[in-house]
N, C-alpha and C positions, 0 to 999 in steps of 0.2 A: 471444608468448603472448597468447591472447585474454583479453578482459575476464572472460568466464565462468570460464576456467581460473584466472586470477590472483585472482579473488574467491572461488574455491572453490565455485562453483555446481555442483550435481549435474546430471548429464544427465537429460533427460526428466522434469523437474519442472515444475510449474506455479508460477510465481513471482508472489507478491504483493509489490509494491515500495512502500516509503514512503521519501521522501528529504526531509529538512528540517533546519532549525537545531534541534539537540537540546539547547536550553536548557530549564530547568525549566518555564518558561511556555509553551513551544512543543512539548513532547514528549508531550502527552496522546495523540496518535494512535499514536505508537510504543509507549507503554506498553499501550494497548488492544490493539494487534496482538499483542504478546507474550502478554498475558493470554488472548487468544482462540486461541492457536496450537494447543493440544491439541484444542480443539473443532473447529477448522478441519481438522485432520488426520483427525478422525473422519469428516468430510464427504467429504474427498478425501485419500487417503493419499499422493498425489504432490505435496503442498503444500510449498513452501519460501518462508518469509517473509524478505524482505530489507529491512533497515532501514539506511539510509545517511545520513550527515551527521556533523556534529561539534557540540559544545557542552558546556556545564557539566553537563548531566545524563548525559553519556556513561557515567560510572562506575556510576551507579545503573541505567542501562539494561543495561550489561554484566552486572551482578549478576543482574538479573531474567532476562535471556536464559540465563545459565548455569543458574539454578534451573529455569526452565521446560524447557530442553532435557534436564536431568537427570531431571526428573519424567516426561518423555515417553519417555526411553530412546533418543532420537536427536536429531540436530541439525536441528530444524524451523526455528528462527529463526537468522538470521545478521546480526550487527551488523558492518557492514563499514567504518564510518568515512566519510571524505569523499575518499578517494583516487581515486575513479573518476568519470568524467564522467557527469552526470545523463542526458544524451542516450543514451549507450551502455547504461546500466542500464535505462532505459525500453525500449529496443529489445529487451532480453532478458527483459522481464517479460511477464506475462499479464494482470495487473490492477494498476492504480495507485491507491493510496489516499493522498490528500493534496490539495494545492491549488497554485495559482499556476503557476509555470513547469513543474513536473513534470506537472501535469494537462494543460497545453497540449502538452507533448511527447508525452504518452500519446495525446492526441487525434490528433496528427500521425501517430503510428504505428498508429492505429486499435486502441488498446487500451481495454478498458472502464475507466472512471474513476469512483471514488467520491470526491466532493469533501468533504473534512473537514479542519479545521484547528483551532488553538487558539481561534479566534473563534467557531466553530460548526460546523454540519453541514448540508450541502446534499444529500447522497445521490448516487445513481447519475446520472451525466450521461446524459441521453437526449433524445429529440426534444421531450419536454414542457418541459424546463428549460434546454436548451442556449443559447437566446438570452439568457435571464436570466444564466446562468453566464458567457457571453461578455462581457456588460456588467459583470460583477463581476470580470473577469479570472480566472475560475475560482477565486475565493476565497469564503469565507463572508461573509454580510452581518450576522451576529450575530442573526438572527431565530429560528434554531432551535438549541437547545443540543446539544452533542455527546452522543451516546448510544452506549455500547459495545454494548448489546443490538441497536440498529438497525444498527450497523456490522456486527456478526456476521451478522445476517439478510440484509443486502444483499450481503455477500461470498458468503454461501451461495447467494443467488439467482443471482449472476453465475457461480459455479462450476457450478451445475446447468443453466445455459442451454446449449442446443445451438448449433451454429455459426451457424445462421440467425438466432437470437435475438441473439447477440452482434454479428453483422454489422449488424443493424437498429439497435442502440443506438450503434454507433460510426461509422456512415456519415456522419451529419451533421457 
């Protein structure tokens, strides 16, 4: 059975992936993605948000996912735990939102990356900031606070990019 089948991924969906330690102090990005799910679905009806990881905030995230999916009338967000290898999940995703190892894997697979974590917000990894992000090991340096509004705008920007624009931001 493939990872996509085992995790319950729907075919022909655009996946936004976030994988992290889901403790209270680290789950701000997961919460924001869940909160943005319905707005993202309006931008692109083929969205599937995958949140993977484990931690002490898992139950609160599960409740939020259940509520948001019920509000939308469909299963937009999937909280899949930590049973799957990060590398395999990144390979199946279209956009990675997070930092560190997941962002590095996403770069390896030439997926657009939005660098955000509990320490701050760096935004879309592109030619303008990739050298700096590499120096930071694709993590935030605390200079820019996380913004759900900016995250939503930048995911929307990536979703609306054509293939040529996406290729330009991931090639480096």
